[in-house]
C-alpha positions as CSV (number, residue, x, y, z in Angstrom):
1,M,203.1,92.3,48.9
2,F,201.0,92.3,51.9
3,P,202.6,93.4,54.6
4,K,203.8,90.8,57.2
5,R,201.4,91.7,60.2
6,L,198.5,92.1,57.9
7,L,198.8,88.6,56.5
8,L,199.8,86.8,60.1
9,T,196.9,88.4,61.1
10,L,194.8,87.1,58.7
11,I,196.3,83.3,59.0
12,T,195.7,83.8,63.0
13,F,191.7,84.4,62.4
14,L,191.1,81.4,60.7
15,P,191.1,78.3,62.6
16,M,191.3,75.9,59.8
17,A,193.4,73.8,58.2
18,V,196.3,73.1,61.0
19,T,192.8,71.2,62.8
20,A,191.4,69.3,60.3
21,Q,192.6,65.9,59.7
22,N,193.1,64.8,56.2
23,P,189.9,67.1,55.3
24,A,188.1,66.9,51.8
25,L,188.6,69.6,49.4
26,G,186.4,71.9,47.1
27,V,185.5,74.7,45.5
28,W,182.4,76.9,45.3
29,A,182.5,78.9,42.1
30,G,179.7,81.6,40.9
31,A,178.7,85.0,39.6
32,G,176.3,88.0,39.8
33,V,175.0,90.9,38.2
34,E,173.6,93.9,40.0
35,K,171.5,96.1,38.8
36,R,170.6,100.1,40.1
37,L,167.1,100.7,40.0
38,G,167.5,104.7,40.8
39,K,169.2,106.2,43.8
40,S,168.3,103.6,46.4
41,F,167.1,100.7,44.8
42,S,169.1,97.4,43.4
43,I,168.2,94.3,41.7
44,E,170.7,91.5,42.1
45,V,170.7,87.7,40.2
46,N,173.5,85.1,41.3
47,G,174.6,81.4,40.5
48,Q,176.9,79.5,41.9
49,V,177.5,75.5,41.5
50,R,179.4,73.8,44.6
51,I,181.8,71.2,43.7
52,T,183.1,68.7,47.0
53,D,184.6,65.2,47.8
54,N,188.4,66.3,46.6
55,F,186.4,68.1,43.5
56,S,184.8,64.9,42.2
57,V,180.9,65.7,43.1
58,M,178.5,68.5,42.0
59,R,177.0,68.3,45.6
60,V,174.5,71.8,44.8
61,Y,173.9,74.5,41.7
62,L,171.7,77.2,42.9
63,G,170.3,80.6,41.8
64,E,168.8,83.2,43.5
65,L,167.1,86.8,43.0
66,G,166.9,89.5,45.3
67,L,165.9,93.3,46.0
68,G,168.0,96.0,47.7
69,Y,167.7,99.2,49.4
70,R,170.2,101.3,50.9
71,L,169.0,103.6,53.6
72,T,171.6,105.6,54.1
73,K,175.3,105.6,52.7
74,R,175.9,102.9,55.6
75,W,172.9,101.1,56.0
76,K,171.6,98.7,53.5
77,I,168.6,95.8,53.5
78,G,167.8,93.2,51.6
79,A,165.7,90.0,50.7
80,F,166.6,87.2,48.6
81,Y,164.5,84.0,47.5
82,R,167.2,81.1,46.5
83,Y,166.3,77.9,44.6
84,A,169.0,75.2,45.0
85,G,169.2,71.5,43.8
86,R,171.3,68.9,46.2
87,R,172.5,65.9,45.5
88,K,170.8,63.6,47.6
89,Y,170.8,59.2,47.3
90,N,167.2,57.5,46.4
91,K,167.7,54.5,48.2
92,E,164.9,53.0,46.4
93,T,166.1,53.4,43.2
94,L,169.9,53.3,44.4
95,D,170.8,56.5,42.5
96,Y,171.8,59.9,43.1
97,Y,169.5,62.7,42.2
98,Y,169.2,66.8,43.0
99,R,166.6,67.6,45.5
100,P,165.1,71.0,45.4
101,Y,165.2,73.6,48.3
102,H,163.8,77.0,48.8
103,R,165.4,79.5,50.9
104,F,163.9,82.9,51.8
105,Y,166.3,85.6,53.7
106,A,166.5,89.1,54.6
107,E,169.1,91.0,56.0
108,L,170.5,94.3,57.3
109,S,174.2,95.1,56.5
110,Y,176.5,98.3,57.9
111,D,180.0,99.5,57.1
112,Q,182.7,101.5,58.8
113,K,186.0,102.5,58.0
114,L,188.3,102.1,60.9
115,W,191.7,103.6,60.5
116,R,193.7,104.5,57.5
117,G,192.4,101.7,54.8
118,L,191.2,99.3,57.6
119,K,187.1,98.9,57.1
120,G,184.6,96.9,58.9
121,D,181.5,95.4,57.3
122,Y,178.7,93.7,59.7
123,R,175.9,91.7,58.6
124,L,172.8,90.3,60.4
125,R,170.4,87.7,58.5
126,Y,167.5,85.8,58.7
127,Q,167.4,82.9,56.5
128,N,164.5,80.3,56.0
129,Q,164.5,76.4,54.2
130,F,162.5,74.5,52.7
131,K,162.7,71.3,51.0
132,D,160.3,69.4,48.3
133,D,159.2,66.1,49.9
134,V,156.1,63.4,48.9
135,A,154.1,65.4,50.8
136,G,154.7,68.5,49.6
137,I,157.0,71.7,50.3
138,V,158.0,70.9,54.3
139,A,160.2,72.9,56.4
140,D,164.1,72.2,57.1
141,K,166.3,74.7,59.0
142,S,166.2,78.4,60.2
143,Y,169.1,80.3,61.0
144,L,169.9,83.8,62.3
145,R,173.7,84.4,60.9
146,N,175.8,87.3,62.1
147,K,178.7,88.1,60.0
148,L,181.6,90.0,60.9
149,E,184.6,91.4,58.3
150,L,187.9,92.7,58.1
151,S,189.4,94.3,55.1
152,Y,192.2,96.7,54.0
153,D,192.1,99.2,51.0
154,F,196.2,99.0,49.9
155,K,194.8,101.7,47.5
156,T,195.3,98.9,44.6
157,R,193.2,96.2,42.8
158,F,193.6,93.9,45.8
159,T,191.8,94.2,48.9
160,P,192.4,91.3,51.2
161,F,189.7,90.5,54.2
162,A,189.1,88.0,56.7
163,S,185.4,87.2,58.3
164,A,183.6,84.9,60.6
165,D,180.0,84.1,60.2
166,I,178.2,82.8,62.6
167,F,175.3,80.6,62.5
168,Y,172.9,80.3,65.0
169,R,169.9,77.6,64.1
170,I,166.5,79.1,65.5
171,A,164.5,76.9,67.9
172,G,161.2,75.5,66.0
173,S,164.2,74.0,63.7
174,P,163.6,70.2,63.4
175,D,166.9,69.8,65.1
176,R,168.3,71.5,68.3
177,S,168.8,75.2,68.5
178,G,171.7,76.9,69.4
179,I,175.0,78.3,67.4
180,D,176.4,75.3,65.4
181,Q,179.1,76.3,63.3
182,V,181.0,79.6,62.6
183,R,182.1,79.7,58.8
184,S,185.8,81.5,58.8
185,K,187.4,82.8,55.7
186,I,190.3,84.7,54.4
187,G,190.8,86.1,50.8
188,V,190.8,88.8,48.5
189,D,188.8,91.0,46.1
190,I,190.4,91.8,43.0
191,A,189.1,95.2,40.7
192,L,188.8,94.0,37.1
193,A,187.6,96.2,34.5
194,K,185.3,99.1,35.3
195,R,182.3,97.2,37.5
196,Q,183.5,94.3,37.5
197,S,185.7,92.6,40.3
198,L,186.6,89.0,41.2
199,S,186.5,87.8,44.9
200,V,189.0,84.4,45.9
201,S,189.4,82.8,49.1
202,V,189.4,80.0,51.5
203,F,187.3,79.0,53.9
204,T,185.8,76.1,56.5
205,D,182.9,75.5,58.4
206,V,183.9,75.2,62.0
207,P,181.6,73.2,63.9
208,V,180.8,73.6,67.4
209,N,180.8,70.8,69.8
210,A,180.2,68.4,66.8
211,G,183.7,66.8,65.7
212,P,186.4,68.3,63.5
213,I,186.8,69.9,60.6
214,T,186.0,67.9,57.4
215,D,186.0,70.2,54.6
216,V,188.1,73.0,53.1
217,F,186.7,74.9,50.3
218,G,188.0,77.4,47.6
219,N,185.6,80.4,46.6
220,V,185.7,82.2,43.6
221,G,183.2,84.3,42.6
222,Y,182.7,87.2,40.0
223,K,180.4,90.1,39.7
224,L,179.0,92.8,37.4
225,K,177.5,96.4,38.8
226,L,175.8,98.0,36.4
227,K,174.1,101.4,36.1
């Protein structure tokens, strides 16, 4: 069992369901494969479905492809393309459809052992998204995201973690710029067979100056690393 002090820290770190008024529940479920290309390069393929509205609607499906490069033991950079279909309502046909979205993002990440089994991770990501429109592909939203994560290695198959991902909308986006949400998450990474892992977590997007929390999600992700 996890130490009580660490568990209390994780719970305090996540300001989620206790501040939500009858939140809608959902789950994000996905899988990914990472293949090393030599000593420093790697290629990654991921897929995910997002089910919302108390597990009744598939809101989003997506797939992405990316390339990573390890600069040093602790520093890594990556670039990705993501295609997503988002469920939208068509007022003309009075029906739902999945609208295509295209996202390009680049990121820089760093990890550092802090104390005993405690490790800190930082990720800086720039993302730019476009959507298909009747006039063609148009700009949607651009974000700069800063993610901080703490994890603790108990020298077992289970590694608990807590993270906060700060979304800063860049000036020039269709709407206002500035910080508009913080994604707070707690979970555990589980080592399965060799080079396989499972991440199980719960998270919510905490809006900034835009009302209360409305949704709480579970997140399940499987990953396979190939040599």
